[in-house]
C-alpha positions in Angstrom: 0.0 0.0 -0.1 1.1 3.5 -0.9 0.0 6.4 1.3 -0.6 9.6 -0.7 -0.8 13.1 0.8 -2.0 15.8 -1.4 -1.8 19.6 -0.8 -2.3 22.7 -3.1 0.0 25.6 -3.2 -1.1 28.7 -4.9 -4.6 29.7 -5.8 -6.7 28.3 -8.6 -8.5 31.7 -8.8 -7.5 33.7 -12.1 -8.0 36.9 -10.1 -5.1 36.0 -7.6 -1.8 37.6 -8.3 0.1 34.2 -8.1 0.8 32.9 -11.4 1.2 29.3 -10.6 -1.2 26.8 -9.2 0.6 23.6 -8.0 -0.9 20.3 -6.7 1.6 18.2 -5.0 1.5 14.4 -3.7 3.7 12.9 -1.3 4.0 9.2 -1.9 5.0 7.0 1.2 5.2 3.4 1.2 3.3 2.1 4.4 6.4 0.6 5.8 8.2 4.0 5.8 5.3 6.0 7.4 6.3 5.3 10.9 9.9 6.9 10.4 8.4 9.9 8.8 5.9 10.6 11.7 8.5 10.2 14.2 11.0 12.5 12.5 8.7 15.3 11.7 7.4 15.2 15.4 10.7 15.4 16.6 11.5 18.2 14.5 8.4 20.1 15.6 9.4 19.5 19.2 12.9 21.0 18.6 11.6 24.0 17.0 9.0 24.5 19.5 11.6 24.6 22.2 14.0 26.8 20.4 11.6 29.5 19.4 9.0 29.2 22.2 6.0 28.3 20.1 3.3 25.7 20.5 4.6 22.1 20.5 2.0 21.0 18.1 2.4 23.9 15.7 1.4 23.1 12.1 4.1 23.2 9.4 2.3 25.6 7.2 4.4 27.8 5.0 2.1 30.4 4.4 1.0 30.9 7.8 4.8 31.1 8.7 5.3 33.9 6.1 2.1 35.8 6.9 2.8 38.6 9.5 -0.6 40.0 9.5 -2.5 36.8 10.9 -2.7 35.5 14.3 -1.2 32.0 14.3 1.5 29.9 16.1 4.0 32.1 14.5 2.6 35.5 15.5 5.4 36.4 18.1 8.4 35.6 15.9 10.6 38.2 14.1 11.4 38.2 10.6 14.7 36.7 11.0 13.2 33.8 13.2 10.8 32.9 10.6 13.4 32.8 7.9 15.4 30.6 10.1 12.6 28.3 10.6 11.9 28.3 6.9 15.4 27.3 6.1 15.4 24.5 8.7 12.0 22.9 7.7 13.5 21.3 4.7 16.6 19.7 6.3 14.9 16.6 7.9 12.9 16.1 4.6 16.1 15.3 2.7 16.7 12.3 4.8 13.0 10.8 4.8 11.9 8.1 2.3 9.0 9.3 0.1 8.6 10.5 -3.4 7.2 13.7 -5.0 4.7 14.2 -7.9 3.7 17.9 -8.7 1.4 19.1 -11.3 1.9 22.6 -12.3 -0.7 25.0 -14.2 0.5 28.5 -15.3 -2.5 30.7 -15.0 -1.4 33.3 -17.3 -1.2 30.7 -20.1 -4.8 29.4 -19.2 -7.4 30.4 -21.8 -10.6 31.4 -20.2 -13.9 30.9 -22.0 -15.9 33.9 -20.7 -17.3 31.7 -17.8 -17.7 32.7 -14.4 -14.7 32.6 -12.0 -16.0 29.7 -10.1 -16.5 27.7 -13.3 -12.9 28.5 -14.4 -11.7 27.5 -11.0 -13.6 24.0 -11.4 -12.1 23.6 -14.8 -8.5 24.5 -13.6 -8.9 22.1 -10.5 -10.4 19.2 -12.7 -7.4 19.1 -15.1 -4.8 19.4 -12.4 -6.4 16.7 -10.2 -6.8 14.4 -13.1 -3.3 14.9 -14.2 -2.1 14.0 -10.7 -4.3 11.0 -10.4 -2.9 9.7 -13.6 0.6 10.0 -12.3 -0.4 8.2 -9.1 -1.6 5.6 -11.1 1.6 5.3 -13.0 3.7 5.3 -9.8 1.8 2.4 -8.4 2.1 0.3 -11.7 5.9 1.0 -11.6 6.1 -0.5 -8.1 4.2 -3.8 -9.2 3.3 -6.4 -6.8 -0.4 -5.1 -7.2 0.2 -1.9 -5.3 -2.6 0.2 -4.3 -2.7 3.7 -3.3 -4.9 5.4 -0.7 -5.3 9.2 -0.7 -5.4 11.7 2.0 -6.2 15.3 1.6 -6.7 18.5 3.6 -10.3 19.2 4.8 -11.2 22.2 2.8 -15.0 22.6 2.7 -17.8 20.3 1.5 -18.1 21.8 -2.1 -14.3 21.4 -3.0 -14.0 18.2 -1.1 -16.9 16.6 -3.0 -15.4 17.9 -6.3 -12.1 16.2 -5.6 -14.0 13.0 -4.8 -16.0 13.3 -8.0 -13.2 13.6 -10.1 -11.3 10.4 -8.5 -14.5 8.4 -8.9 -15.1 9.4 -12.5 -11.6 8.5 -13.4 -12.1 5.2 -11.9 -15.6 4.2 -12.7 -16.4 6.0 -15.9 -13.2 5.9 -17.7 -15.1 5.8 -21.1 -16.4 9.2 -20.5 -13.4 10.5 -18.9 -10.7 12.7 -20.8 -7.9 10.6 -19.3 -5.8 8.4 -21.5 -4.7 6.4 -18.4 -7.1 3.9 -16.7 -7.1 4.5 -13.0 -7.0 0.9 -11.6 -4.6 1.0 -8.6 -6.1 3.9 -6.5 -8.6 3.2 -3.7 -12.0 5.0 -4.8 -12.3 7.3 -1.8 -10.5 10.2 -0.2 -9.7 10.6 3.6 -10.1 14.3 4.4 -8.1 15.1 7.5 -7.5 18.4 9.3 -3.9 19.3 8.2 -2.6 20.2 11.8 -3.0 16.5 12.6 -1.4 15.0 9.8 2.3 15.0 9.2 2.0 13.9 5.6 -0.2 16.7 4.5 2.1 19.1 6.4 5.2 17.8 4.4 3.0 18.1 1.1 2.5 21.7 2.0 6.2 22.2 2.4 7.2 20.7 -0.8 4.5 22.1 -2.7 5.5 25.5 -1.7 9.2 24.9 -2.4 8.3 23.6 -6.0 5.9 26.4 -6.8 8.4 29.0 -5.6 11.3 27.5 -7.4 9.4 27.2 -10.7 8.3 30.9 -10.3 11.7 32.0 -9.7 13.0 30.0 -12.7 10.2 30.9 -15.2 9.5 34.6 -14.3 13.1 35.4 -12.9 11.8 37.4 -10.0 14.0 36.7 -6.8 13.1 37.8 -3.3 14.6 36.9 0.0 12.5 33.9 0.4 13.5 32.5 -3.0 17.2 32.7 -1.9 16.4 30.4 1.0 14.1 28.2 -1.1 16.7 27.7 -3.8 18.8 25.9 -1.2 15.9 24.1 0.1 14.7 22.9 -3.3 18.2 21.4 -3.9 17.6 19.0 -0.7 14.2 17.5 -2.2 14.5 17.7 -6.0 16.0 14.2 -6.1 12.6 12.8 -4.6 10.6 13.6 -7.8 9.3 10.4 -9.0 11.7 9.3 -12.1 14.2 11.9 -11.2 16.2 13.0 -12.9 14.1 12.2 -16.1 11.1 13.5 -14.2 9.5 16.0 -16.5 5.8 15.0 -17.2 6.3 12.1 -14.8 7.1 13.2 -11.4 7.0 17.0 -12.4 4.1 17.5 -14.8 3.2 20.8 -16.5 -0.6 20.6 -17.5 -0.2 22.9 -20.5 2.4 21.1 -22.8 3.0 24.4 -24.7 4.4 25.8 -21.2 6.8 22.8 -20.9 7.9 23.3 -24.5 8.4 27.0 -23.9 10.3 26.6 -20.6 11.8 23.1 -20.8 15.3 24.2 -20.9 15.2 26.4 -17.7 13.2 23.7 -15.9 15.6 21.0 -16.9 18.7 23.0 -15.8 17.2 23.3 -12.1 17.0 19.3 -11.9 20.6 18.7 -12.9 
């Protein structure tokens, strides 16, 4: 059995200023989860003690970098937040998991004069379907009749149901589904969990952020202080992409092929 933890990075809204929407899956063989759970728990305890924050704080990068909201990091200085950001990826380098990320460039998306919600539905449909295809490919590569079970952040009833509908459609109604890959090795349900209680989803959050930020820096060449840290962090996890280093369109999927064709050389260089 493969445990799959999925999280979004960026926004699917076309009105949001973020240019990339990234969906990331962390794939863990069941025999490796205990080590991951213990390692992340120990890391949180260490960070909690050093920076005097709640021992059960959530590894949530956007919350760490948000100075306006009241959260576990509200009393930390800018420098302390940057220190934690840099530390988060150090234990991940040693853990045994694989990454699959699907990337959509929103400025290359062609809206069809539909409502904002309908456009978001379409964006999420294609990104989720692309990720399911690659999870299926991963389980087939493992052989031995491997199956995947999916865990996701509990968002809200509407979006949760939409994610489940996409999965069940891909499994049960393949003849009506635009996927070219038959989904046969994914359990036909999703377990929605509160992210602060799930180490796997927290890892997916951190990895998804790093992937999105690295690609944004690479494609749009706009570096800030966070990117300087993240460029080093990305180096720690990049070899975990499924099929690394030949992971383009496998472990690192660009939904719009025209975007991959346009930026392939730049993206390939960051994977070397």
